[in-house]
C-alpha positions as CSV (number, residue, x, y, z in Angstrom):
1,M,-108.4,1.3,32.2
2,V,-111.1,-0.8,30.5
3,K,-113.4,2.3,30.7
4,V,-110.8,4.5,29.1
5,A,-110.3,1.9,26.3
6,E,-114.1,1.8,25.8
7,Q,-114.2,5.6,25.6
8,L,-111.4,5.7,23.0
9,A,-113.1,3.0,20.9
10,R,-116.4,4.8,21.0
11,A,-114.7,8.1,20.1
12,Q,-112.9,6.6,17.1
13,H,-116.1,4.7,16.0
14,F,-118.2,7.8,15.9
15,G,-115.4,10.0,14.5
16,T,-115.4,12.4,17.5
17,R,-112.3,13.9,19.0
18,S,-113.4,14.2,22.6
19,V,-113.2,11.8,25.5
20,G,-113.5,12.0,29.2
21,V,-110.4,12.3,31.4
22,R,-110.2,10.6,34.8
23,L,-108.9,12.4,37.8
24,G,-106.1,9.8,38.2
25,E,-104.8,10.7,34.7
26,L,-104.9,14.4,35.5
27,V,-102.7,13.8,38.6
28,N,-100.3,11.5,36.7
29,T,-99.6,14.1,34.1
30,G,-98.8,16.8,36.6
31,I,-102.2,18.5,36.6
32,R,-101.8,19.5,32.9
33,L,-104.9,21.0,31.3
34,E,-103.8,21.2,27.7
35,S,-105.7,18.9,25.3
36,S,-102.4,17.6,23.8
37,A,-101.6,15.8,27.1
38,Y,-104.7,13.6,26.6
39,A,-104.5,13.2,22.8
40,L,-106.3,10.1,21.5
41,E,-103.2,8.7,19.8
42,A,-101.1,9.0,23.0
43,R,-103.8,7.5,25.2
44,Q,-104.2,4.6,22.7
45,A,-100.5,4.0,22.7
46,V,-100.4,3.8,26.5
47,I,-103.4,1.4,26.6
48,E,-101.8,-0.9,24.0
49,L,-98.6,-1.0,26.1
50,Q,-100.4,-1.6,29.3
51,T,-102.4,-4.5,27.8
52,C,-99.0,-6.0,26.8
53,S,-97.8,-8.8,29.1
54,Y,-94.3,-7.3,29.2
55,Q,-93.4,-5.3,32.3
56,L,-93.2,-1.5,31.6
57,K,-90.3,0.4,32.9
58,A,-89.9,4.2,33.1
59,L,-87.6,5.8,30.6
60,L,-86.3,8.3,33.2
61,G,-86.4,8.8,37.0
62,N,-85.8,6.4,39.9
63,G,-85.2,3.0,38.6
64,G,-85.5,4.3,35.0
65,I,-83.7,3.0,32.0
66,C,-81.6,6.1,31.4
67,R,-79.3,7.7,34.0
68,D,-79.8,11.3,33.1
69,A,-81.6,13.7,30.7
70,H,-80.9,17.4,30.1
71,N,-81.1,20.0,27.3
72,A,-78.2,22.0,28.6
73,F,-78.9,25.8,28.7
74,R,-79.3,28.9,26.6
75,F,-76.0,30.3,25.6
76,K,-74.5,33.1,23.6
77,R,-73.2,31.8,20.3
78,I,-69.9,33.2,19.1
79,Y,-68.8,31.8,15.8
80,V,-65.2,31.4,14.7
81,G,-63.1,29.5,12.2
82,P,-62.6,25.7,12.4
83,E,-59.2,26.1,14.0
84,Q,-60.5,28.0,17.0
85,G,-63.9,26.3,17.3
86,V,-66.1,23.3,17.8
87,P,-68.7,22.1,15.2
88,F,-72.2,23.2,16.1
89,L,-75.4,21.3,15.4
90,S,-79.0,22.6,15.5
91,S,-81.9,20.5,16.5
92,S,-82.9,19.8,12.9
93,D,-79.4,18.5,12.1
94,I,-79.5,15.6,14.5
95,I,-81.4,13.4,12.0
96,G,-79.4,14.6,9.0
97,L,-78.1,11.9,6.6
98,R,-74.9,13.9,6.5
99,P,-75.1,16.2,9.6
100,E,-73.9,19.7,8.6
101,R,-71.8,21.8,10.9
102,G,-73.8,25.0,11.5
103,G,-70.6,27.0,12.0
104,Y,-68.0,26.6,14.7
105,L,-68.5,27.9,18.3
106,S,-65.6,29.5,20.0
107,K,-63.8,27.2,22.4
108,K,-62.5,30.2,24.3
109,H,-65.7,32.2,24.7
110,T,-68.4,29.6,25.1
111,S,-69.0,29.0,28.8
112,K,-69.5,25.5,30.2
113,L,-68.6,24.0,26.8
114,Q,-68.4,20.5,28.1
115,K,-72.0,20.6,29.2
116,L,-73.1,21.5,25.6
117,Q,-71.0,18.7,23.9
118,I,-72.6,15.5,22.7
119,K,-71.5,12.3,24.4
120,P,-71.1,9.1,22.3
121,W,-74.3,7.1,22.2
122,D,-76.5,9.7,23.8
123,V,-80.2,9.5,22.6
124,L,-81.1,12.9,21.1
125,V,-84.7,14.1,21.2
126,S,-85.7,17.4,19.6
127,R,-87.8,19.3,22.1
128,S,-88.8,22.6,20.5
129,G,-90.6,23.4,17.3
130,T,-90.5,20.1,15.6
131,I,-91.1,17.6,18.4
132,G,-89.9,14.0,18.3
133,N,-87.0,13.9,15.9
134,I,-84.9,11.0,17.4
135,S,-81.3,10.3,16.8
136,L,-78.6,8.1,18.3
137,A,-75.4,10.1,18.7
138,S,-72.7,8.2,16.8
139,P,-68.9,8.6,17.4
140,R,-68.6,11.0,14.4
141,I,-70.5,13.8,16.1
142,A,-69.2,13.1,19.6
143,D,-67.9,16.3,21.3
144,W,-69.8,18.5,18.8
145,V,-71.8,21.2,20.4
146,L,-75.6,20.9,20.4
147,S,-78.3,23.6,20.8
148,E,-80.5,23.8,23.9
149,D,-83.4,22.6,21.7
150,V,-82.4,19.0,22.0
151,I,-82.7,16.7,25.0
152,R,-79.7,14.4,25.7
153,L,-80.6,11.1,27.2
154,A,-77.7,9.1,28.7
155,G,-78.2,5.3,28.5
156,P,-76.1,2.8,30.5
157,D,-74.6,1.3,27.4
158,P,-74.8,1.6,23.5
159,D,-77.2,-1.3,23.0
160,T,-79.6,0.0,25.6
161,A,-79.4,3.5,24.0
162,G,-80.1,1.9,20.7
163,Y,-83.2,0.1,22.1
164,V,-84.5,3.4,23.6
165,T,-83.9,5.1,20.2
166,A,-85.9,2.3,18.5
167,F,-88.8,2.6,20.9
168,L,-89.0,6.4,20.7
169,R,-89.1,6.1,16.9
170,S,-91.8,3.5,17.0
171,R,-95.5,4.5,16.7
172,W,-95.9,4.1,20.5
173,G,-92.9,6.3,21.4
174,R,-93.7,9.0,18.9
175,A,-97.4,9.2,20.0
176,K,-96.3,9.5,23.6
177,L,-93.9,12.3,22.9
178,M,-96.4,14.2,20.9
179,G,-98.9,13.8,23.7
180,M,-96.5,15.7,26.1
181,T,-96.2,18.9,24.1
182,Y,-97.2,22.3,25.3
183,G,-97.3,25.8,23.8
184,S,-99.7,27.5,21.4
185,V,-97.4,28.8,18.7
186,V,-94.1,27.0,19.2
187,Q,-94.5,23.5,20.6
188,H,-92.1,22.3,23.4
189,I,-91.4,19.3,25.7
190,E,-89.1,19.3,28.7
191,A,-86.6,16.7,29.9
192,H,-88.7,15.9,33.0
193,H,-91.7,14.9,30.8
194,L,-89.7,11.8,29.8
195,Q,-90.4,10.4,33.2
196,H,-93.9,9.6,32.0
197,V,-92.6,7.5,29.0
198,L,-92.9,3.8,29.7
199,I,-90.9,1.2,27.7
200,P,-91.7,-2.5,27.6
201,E,-89.0,-4.7,29.0
202,L,-88.6,-7.3,26.2
203,P,-86.5,-10.4,26.7
204,A,-82.8,-9.3,27.0
205,I,-81.9,-11.1,23.7
206,R,-84.6,-9.1,21.8
207,R,-83.6,-5.8,23.5
208,I,-80.0,-6.3,22.5
209,E,-80.9,-7.4,19.0
210,I,-83.0,-4.3,18.4
211,G,-80.5,-1.9,20.1
212,R,-77.5,-3.3,18.4
213,A,-79.2,-2.9,15.0
214,F,-79.5,0.8,15.7
215,V,-75.9,1.0,16.9
216,N,-74.7,-0.7,13.7
217,A,-76.9,1.5,11.6
218,A,-75.3,4.6,13.2
219,K,-71.8,3.2,12.5
220,K,-72.7,2.5,8.9
221,R,-73.8,6.1,8.4
222,D,-70.6,7.3,10.0
223,E,-68.7,5.2,7.6
224,A,-70.8,6.5,4.7
225,N,-70.1,10.1,5.7
226,D,-66.3,9.3,6.0
227,L,-66.4,8.1,2.4
228,M,-68.2,11.2,1.3
229,D,-65.5,13.3,3.0
230,E,-62.9,11.2,1.3
231,A,-64.5,11.7,-2.1
232,D,-64.5,15.5,-1.4
233,T,-60.8,15.4,-0.6
234,Q,-59.9,13.3,-3.7
235,L,-61.9,15.7,-5.9
236,C,-59.9,18.7,-4.6
237,V,-56.6,16.8,-5.0
238,A,-57.5,15.7,-8.5
239,L,-58.5,19.2,-9.6
240,K,-55.5,20.8,-7.7
241,L,-57.8,23.5,-6.3
242,P,-56.7,25.5,-3.3
243,S,-58.9,25.5,-0.2
244,L,-61.6,28.2,-0.1
245,L,-60.6,28.8,3.5
246,N,-57.6,30.6,2.2
247,T,-59.5,33.0,0.0
248,K,-59.9,36.6,1.1
249,K,-62.4,37.3,3.9
250,G,-64.7,40.2,4.5
251,P,-66.2,42.6,2.0
252,Q,-64.9,42.2,-1.6
253,I,-65.2,44.7,-4.5
254,S,-64.7,43.8,-8.1
255,T,-65.4,45.1,-11.6
256,I,-66.8,43.1,-14.5
257,H,-66.7,43.5,-18.3
258,A,-69.9,44.4,-20.0
259,A,-69.7,41.2,-22.0
260,A,-69.8,39.2,-18.7
261,W,-72.9,40.7,-17.2
262,G,-75.1,37.8,-18.3
263,N,-78.3,39.9,-18.2
264,R,-78.1,39.9,-14.4
265,F,-77.7,43.0,-12.3
266,D,-78.0,41.2,-8.9
267,A,-74.8,41.2,-6.8
268,S,-75.0,37.5,-6.0
269,F,-74.5,36.6,-9.7
270,H,-71.4,38.6,-9.8
271,N,-70.0,37.4,-6.5
272,P,-66.2,37.7,-6.6
273,G,-65.9,34.3,-4.9
274,A,-67.8,32.6,-7.8
275,Y,-65.6,34.4,-10.3
276,W,-62.5,33.2,-8.4
277,V,-63.8,29.6,-8.7
278,K,-64.4,30.1,-12.5
279,D,-60.9,31.5,-12.9
280,Q,-59.5,28.5,-11.1
281,L,-61.4,26.1,-13.4
282,Q,-60.1,27.9,-16.5
283,Q,-56.5,27.4,-15.3
284,L,-56.9,23.6,-14.9
285,G,-56.4,22.7,-18.5
286,L,-59.4,20.3,-18.3
287,P,-62.7,20.4,-20.3
288,V,-65.3,22.4,-18.4
289,L,-68.9,21.6,-19.6
290,P,-72.2,23.1,-18.5
291,L,-74.2,20.7,-16.4
292,G,-76.9,20.5,-19.1
293,N,-74.5,19.1,-21.7
294,P,-75.7,15.7,-23.0
295,K,-72.3,14.3,-22.1
296,L,-73.1,14.8,-18.5
297,T,-76.8,14.6,-18.1
298,Q,-79.9,13.1,-19.8
299,A,-82.3,15.6,-18.2
300,I,-82.6,18.3,-15.6
301,R,-86.2,18.2,-14.4
302,A,-88.3,20.5,-12.4
303,V,-91.8,19.7,-11.1
304,T,-94.2,21.8,-13.2
305,K,-97.6,20.0,-13.4
306,F,-97.9,18.5,-10.0
307,R,-100.4,20.8,-8.2
308,K,-103.6,19.1,-6.9
309,R,-102.8,16.6,-4.2
310,V,-104.8,13.8,-2.6
311,Y,-103.4,12.6,0.7
312,V,-104.0,9.4,2.7
313,P,-103.3,8.8,6.4
314,H,-101.5,5.5,5.9
315,G,-99.7,3.7,3.0
316,G,-99.6,5.7,-0.2
317,I,-96.5,7.3,-1.7
318,P,-94.3,9.1,0.8
319,L,-93.9,12.8,-0.4
320,L,-90.7,14.4,1.0
321,S,-90.2,18.1,1.4
322,S,-86.9,19.6,0.3
323,K,-85.8,19.4,4.0
324,Q,-86.9,15.8,4.6
325,L,-84.8,14.7,1.6
326,F,-81.8,15.1,3.8
327,Q,-83.1,13.5,7.0
328,I,-83.1,10.0,8.5
329,D,-86.7,8.8,9.0
330,P,-88.3,12.3,9.2
331,I,-91.6,12.8,11.0
332,G,-94.7,14.3,9.5
333,V,-94.1,12.9,6.0
334,K,-97.2,13.3,3.9
335,R,-98.5,10.4,1.8
336,L,-100.1,10.7,-1.6
337,A,-102.9,8.5,-2.8
338,K,-101.4,6.1,-5.3
339,G,-104.5,6.0,-7.6
340,A,-104.8,9.7,-7.8
341,H,-101.1,10.3,-8.6
342,E,-100.1,7.6,-11.0
343,G,-99.9,10.2,-13.8
344,D,-97.6,12.4,-11.7
345,L,-94.9,9.8,-11.0
346,D,-92.8,10.5,-14.0
347,E,-92.3,14.0,-12.7
348,I,-92.2,13.5,-8.9
349,A,-90.8,10.0,-8.3
350,L,-87.3,9.4,-6.9
351,E,-84.9,6.9,-8.3
352,P,-81.7,5.4,-6.7
353,N,-78.7,7.6,-7.4
354,M,-80.7,10.4,-8.8
355,V,-79.1,13.7,-7.9
356,I,-81.4,16.2,-6.2
357,L,-80.7,19.9,-5.9
358,T,-82.9,22.2,-3.7
359,C,-84.2,25.2,-5.7
360,S,-86.3,27.3,-3.3
361,G,-85.7,28.8,0.0
362,T,-82.3,27.2,0.9
363,I,-80.6,27.0,-2.5
364,G,-78.2,24.4,-3.6
365,R,-78.4,21.6,-1.1
366,V,-77.4,18.4,-2.9
367,Q,-78.5,14.8,-2.3
368,I,-77.9,11.6,-4.1
369,V,-81.0,9.4,-3.6
370,P,-80.4,6.1,-1.6
371,S,-82.1,2.9,-2.8
372,Y,-84.6,2.8,0.0
373,M,-86.3,5.9,-1.4
374,K,-87.1,4.2,-4.7
375,G,-90.7,4.9,-5.5
376,W,-91.0,7.8,-3.0
377,A,-91.6,11.3,-4.2
378,A,-90.3,14.8,-3.6
379,N,-92.1,18.1,-4.0
380,Q,-91.6,21.0,-6.4
381,H,-88.8,22.5,-4.4
382,A,-86.2,20.0,-5.6
383,I,-84.7,19.8,-9.1
384,R,-83.9,16.3,-10.4
385,I,-80.6,15.7,-12.3
386,V,-80.8,12.5,-14.3
387,T,-77.6,11.0,-15.8
388,G,-78.4,7.4,-16.7
389,D,-75.0,6.5,-15.4
390,D,-74.5,5.8,-11.7
391,L,-70.8,6.6,-11.8
392,L,-71.4,9.9,-13.5
393,A,-74.1,10.7,-10.9
394,G,-71.7,10.0,-8.1
395,Y,-69.1,12.3,-9.6
396,L,-71.7,15.1,-10.2
397,Y,-72.9,14.8,-6.7
398,A,-69.3,15.2,-5.4
399,W,-68.7,18.3,-7.5
400,L,-72.0,20.0,-6.8
401,A,-71.8,19.3,-3.0
402,S,-68.2,20.6,-2.8
403,D,-67.4,24.1,-1.7
404,Y,-66.6,25.1,-5.3
405,G,-69.8,23.7,-6.7
406,Q,-71.8,25.5,-4.0
407,K,-70.3,28.8,-5.0
408,L,-71.3,28.3,-8.6
409,I,-74.8,27.1,-7.7
410,T,-75.8,29.9,-5.3
411,R,-74.6,32.6,-7.7
412,Y,-77.6,31.9,-9.9
413,S,-80.2,32.4,-7.1
414,Y,-82.6,35.2,-7.4
415,G,-85.4,36.8,-5.2
416,S,-85.5,39.2,-2.3
417,V,-87.3,37.2,0.4
418,I,-87.5,33.6,-0.8
419,L,-84.6,32.7,-3.0
420,E,-85.2,30.6,-6.1
421,I,-83.2,28.9,-8.9
422,D,-84.7,27.3,-12.0
423,R,-83.6,24.2,-14.1
424,F,-82.3,26.4,-16.9
425,M,-79.9,28.1,-14.5
426,V,-78.9,24.7,-13.1
427,A,-78.1,23.6,-16.6
428,K,-75.5,26.3,-16.9
429,I,-73.4,25.4,-13.8
430,P,-69.8,24.6,-14.9
431,V,-68.5,21.1,-14.3
432,P,-64.8,20.2,-14.7
433,V,-64.4,16.9,-16.5
434,L,-61.6,14.8,-15.1
435,P,-60.1,11.7,-16.8
436,S,-62.5,8.8,-16.6
437,E,-60.3,6.8,-14.2
438,E,-60.3,9.7,-11.6
439,I,-64.1,10.3,-12.1
440,N,-64.7,6.6,-11.4
441,E,-62.5,6.6,-8.3
442,I,-64.4,9.5,-6.8
443,A,-67.8,8.2,-7.9
444,K,-67.2,4.8,-6.3
445,L,-66.7,6.4,-2.9
446,V,-70.0,8.2,-3.2
447,L,-71.9,5.2,-4.4
448,D,-70.4,3.0,-1.6
449,A,-71.5,5.6,0.9
450,N,-75.0,5.5,-0.6
451,R,-75.1,1.7,-0.3
452,L,-74.1,2.0,3.4
453,R,-77.0,4.4,3.9
454,D,-79.4,1.9,2.4
455,E,-78.0,-0.9,4.6
456,A,-78.4,1.4,7.7
457,W,-82.0,2.1,6.9
458,N,-82.8,-1.6,6.3
459,L,-81.2,-2.5,9.6
460,E,-83.4,0.0,11.5
461,Q,-86.6,-0.9,9.7
462,E,-86.1,-4.6,10.4
463,A,-85.4,-3.9,14.1
464,L,-88.6,-1.8,14.3
465,K,-90.5,-4.7,12.8
466,V,-89.2,-7.0,15.5
467,L,-90.2,-4.5,18.2
468,D,-93.6,-4.1,16.7
469,G,-94.1,-7.8,16.4
470,E,-93.0,-8.5,20.0
471,I,-95.4,-5.9,21.5
472,A,-98.3,-6.8,19.2
473,S,-97.9,-10.5,20.0
474,K,-98.2,-9.9,23.7
475,S,-101.1,-7.4,23.7
C-alpha cells in the first residue's frame, strides 16, 4: 500500500495520468482491465480510507452494512391515467427537489410490480448514463415505480441508510463509484460492484448523528413538496378552474379567427388546450395581466453576453445547467473562476426566491431558487423572472408551475429539433391576479416550502462536514 501511495503521489506531482497496477489489485477488482477501475481519484480515496484508523466495513456482501442490492429488471412500460396506475420515476428524478412523476405505469399490465416499487428509506444509486446520483428514498415516493437504471440498497434501519447515503455522496464515495464504471459510450455500474465499496465504521453516536441528519433532511423535503402541492390545490380552488384531467383527450381540431393568429403558424401556438385555458381565465372576472407587466415583475432576464468561460477545479462559482437547477446536490457541477466572471454576475447569478424558467430543450420547467443557491449561477438555458417581492414571486411560481401555467408557457415554444422560448414570449404569458389576501396565502405556502428546502440542504452539508472531519482526523 505504501508503494501504491508513492506511485500516486509521484503521478500527481509530475502531472502524469498513469500508474502501475499490482496483481493483487487486479484480482480484487474481478480481473477488470478498464482504466476506470484504477482511476487515480478512486485509488487515492481507497488509500485515504485505509490509512484511517477506523475499521472499514463492506457496503454489501457477507457481513456488509446493507442487506440487499438490486436494480430490478427491464420491463415493458404501459402508461395509463392516475386512477389505474402507479407513479413512475426515472433515474434522473431520484435527486429531484420536487420529483416529477414520469407518467403512471399500469397496475394491471406491469409484471412483478412489487419488485419495481421503491421501499421507504432505500438508498438509491443511479447506475447507467450519469453514474453516482445518490438519494435516500423518503416516504413520499415509497411504492412509486423506479426504472432499472437505479440500484436499490436496503439498509437495516433509516439511520444506517442515511449514513450510507452520506458516505456515497462524500468525495470518497463518489470517487469509488466512478472508479467502478464500465462501458465506452454509455457508462454503467452493477449492483455487485458495490461489494467493493468500503465504509469506515465511525463511533455509533457519529454514525447516527450523520444518518439522522440525512433522514430529517429527506423528511423536510417531503414536507416542502406537500406544501407545494397544497399551494397548487389552493390556487385551483381560488381560481375555480376545473381539472385539466377532465378536458377532452386525443386529437383535437379547432379553428381560429384571423385576428388571433399572432404572427404564428405553428400548431403548438394554436393548441386548443391553451385556448381552453385562456377562455377559462376570461370567465373568471379577475384581472389577467401579461407576466411582463410592471405590476407583476421588475424584469425578465435572459443570458445574452455570457459566452467565454474560465473554469476552476475547486472553489469558484457553481454554474448550474438547466437540469441541475432542479436537483439535490447534482454531480458534475462546473465552477467558474471568480475573478474572470465578476462582470457576468449581474446576468448569471441566482438570488433567493428568484423564479427560473427553462427556455431551451425542455421548455417551461419552473423553479423558485432556495437560499443556499445565493451567489451560484445558472447558464443561458434559464430565464430569470425578477419581482422584488417574495410573496409575488411565490405566487408567480405557483401559477407558472401549475398545469394551466404550463399550457400557456409551452404554446410559445418554437423550433423543430430543439425547442426554444425567449424572454419576450415569456413576458406575454397571461397571469390571473387574485385578491392580495389569496395571493399571500398561496405564496406563503411556496415560501415556507423553499425555507424547508434550505434547512434540508444545510442539515446534509453539516453532516458531510462531520463525516469529512472524522475521517480526516484519523488518517
